[in-house]
C-alpha positions, 0 to 999 in steps of 0.5 A: 500500500502506497503511503500518502504524501502532502502535495501543494500546488496552485490550481486555477488561481487557488492554493491546494494542499492534500495528502495523496499517494505520490504516484496517483495520476494528476487526472485522478487527483483532479477528478476524484479528490478535487471534483474537477471533471473537465479533464477527461480520461480518453485513452489513459496513455497520453495519446488522445489529449482529452485529459490535457491541462496547463502545468507551469505554462506547458500543455501536459496529459494529466493521465501521465503526470504523477501527483507528486510532480504537481507539488509546487506547480501552477495548474490550469484546467478548463474550469480555470479559463472561464471568467466568472460565469462567462465563457473564456474567449476561446470557449466562445469561439469554439461555441460560435464555430461549432468546434465542440461536438460530443465534448470529450476532446473539447476541454483539451482542444481549448487548452491546447488552443490557449497554449498555441495562441500564447506561443503563436498569437496569429498561427498559420493553419500548419501551426494550428494543425501542429499545435492541436496534433496531440488532441484527437477528436472522433466526431469531426473532420477538424475543420470546425475546430481549426475555424474556431482557433482561427476565429479566436486568433483573429479576434485576439489580434483585433484586441491587442493579444490579451483575451485569448491568452488570459485566464480567470486567475490572471485577469479581471477581463471584462467579457464585453471586451471580446463580444462580437461587434 
């Protein structure tokens, strides 16, 4: 039987400390212990991206990350992107462009988009394809997902780069800043 270890980290702007087996998967810690169900278990092998989260600014598959590795980390899940009760601009673009189908891959796609736009604010289609390559969708042909990313990048550029790369814990961005004109 594995002994529990104290693990402390910042999650969606809030500090958390809990005792857990050090090799428990971060995905299970988020879903079972913290009741954040946005990250999904698709494959459990790091192949599908459904469990993607941002950890210290990097996109990671939480099904592959031991809980102990999260100690001292800053983690953002899909639940941490929304601005209060208002969708994050990337979430809004996915909604407007029909980039969300069944919802299994959507949280990972949105976090991958956030990561991509932080690195490439106005990505080309090949950059979008590469940036989302670790996230599989079985419902679409990806065209609506790519359109959602392109839409967000266009709106991002029109608003000086802020909306699509901010999180609720980083800004008090007014939702009206990103509303369609």
